[in-house]
C-alpha positions in Angstrom: -9.7 14.4 4.3 -7.3 12.0 2.7 -8.9 8.9 0.8 -8.4 5.3 -0.3 -8.1 5.7 -4.5 -7.6 2.1 -5.3 -7.1 -1.3 -4.0 -5.0 -3.8 -4.8 -3.9 -7.9 -4.0 -1.8 -9.8 -5.8 -3.1 -13.6 -6.5 -0.3 -15.2 -7.0 2.9 -13.6 -6.5 4.6 -12.3 -9.8 1.5 -12.1 -11.6 -0.2 -9.0 -12.2 -2.5 -7.0 -9.4 -6.0 -7.3 -9.3 -8.1 -4.3 -8.8 -10.8 -4.8 -6.2 -13.9 -2.1 -4.8 -13.4 -3.7 -1.4 -11.3 -6.0 0.7 -10.8 -7.7 4.3 -7.5 -6.6 5.9 -6.6 -10.1 8.4 -5.6 -8.7 11.5 -1.4 -9.3 11.7 -1.6 -11.0 7.9 -2.5 -8.3 5.4 -5.1 -8.6 2.5 -7.6 -11.6 2.5 -6.6 -13.8 -0.8 -3.1 -11.3 -1.1 -0.2 -14.0 -2.0 1.9 -11.4 0.1 0.0 -11.7 3.3 2.5 -12.6 5.8 1.4 -13.6 9.7 3.7 -11.2 11.8 5.6 -9.9 9.0 6.2 -6.1 8.8 5.5 -6.5 5.5 1.6 -6.7 5.2 0.0 -3.6 2.6 1.6 -1.3 1.1 0.7 2.2 0.9 1.3 4.5 -1.9 0.4 8.4 -3.0 -1.6 9.3 -6.2 0.4 12.2 -6.4 3.8 10.1 -6.5 2.5 7.9 -9.0 0.8 11.0 -11.1 4.9 13.0 -10.9 6.6 9.6 -12.3 4.0 9.1 -14.6 2.9 5.6 -13.1 -0.4 4.0 -13.0 -1.9 3.1 -9.5 -1.5 -0.7 -9.0 1.7 -0.9 -11.3 4.4 -0.7 -8.4 2.7 -3.7 -6.8 0.6 -1.1 -3.9 -2.0 -2.7 -2.2 -3.9 0.9 -1.6 -3.3 4.1 -3.4 -4.4 6.7 -1.5 -5.2 10.5 -2.6 -5.0 13.4 0.1 -2.0 11.9 1.8 1.9 12.5 1.6 2.6 8.9 2.2 6.0 8.8 1.9 6.2 11.3 4.7 4.4 9.0 7.1 6.8 8.3 10.4 7.6 4.5 11.4 4.6 3.8 14.4 2.5 6.1 12.5 -1.1 4.1 13.0 -3.6 4.8 10.3 -7.5 3.8 10.4 -8.2 3.0 6.9 -12.0 1.9 7.1 -12.5 -0.8 9.1 -8.8 -1.5 9.9 -6.1 0.2 12.2 -3.0 0.2 10.5 0.3 0.5 12.0 3.3 1.7 9.4 6.5 -0.4 10.0 8.8 0.3 7.3 10.0 2.5 4.1 9.3 -0.2 1.1 12.7 -0.2 -0.6 12.4 -0.2 -4.5 13.3 -3.6 -5.7 14.5 -5.2 -9.2 11.0 -5.6 -10.1 11.1 -2.0 -11.2 13.4 -2.5 -13.8 10.5 -4.8 -15.5 8.1 -1.8 -15.7 11.0 0.8 -16.6 14.6 0.8 -16.6 15.7 3.1 -14.5 12.6 2.9 -12.0 14.1 1.2 -9.3 16.5 4.5 -8.6 13.7 6.7 -9.6 11.4 5.6 -7.2 14.4 5.8 -3.8 12.5 7.1 -1.1 9.5 7.4 -2.9 7.7 3.6 -3.0 5.5 4.2 -0.5 5.2 2.6 3.0 4.7 -0.9 4.7 2.1 -1.5 7.2 1.0 -3.9 9.3 -2.4 -4.6 9.8 -3.0 -4.5 13.9 -6.8 -4.5 13.8 -8.6 -6.0 10.8 -11.9 -5.0 8.7 -13.1 -3.9 5.3 -11.7 -1.2 3.5 -13.4 0.4 0.4 -12.7 2.4 -2.2 -13.5 6.0 -1.3 -13.0 4.9 2.3 -11.0 7.9 4.2 -7.8 7.6 5.6 -7.6 8.8 9.2 -4.1 9.4 11.3 -4.2 8.3 14.9 -2.6 9.8 17.5 
């Protein structure tokens, strides 16, 4: 069963992400206290899988994801896929395109991450998400 390995939020834009053991996902906004939470937007929560990070020699949180999963191929998820993550229900809304901030981490990383930066989700139903919670695909 796929699981939540790490949780992160940005206290302020462009500052390092803070790692959390649990966080509240807010209906149609994102993570409580995250500078990137946007009511009504497609870019509310970013999912990236541990397996992609490890293959690229990156540590969890470095590419600014909110949720690092374990055992789920995030990049193969389809737009519109519904997910149950802890108490929250998310909808995959967009492919995350690597931005120029990736170049600060490692030159060439923006290009390396093309098609592998994870998936953006909308929060359909808020709730608490904890490290170790299951990630379930809903039909």
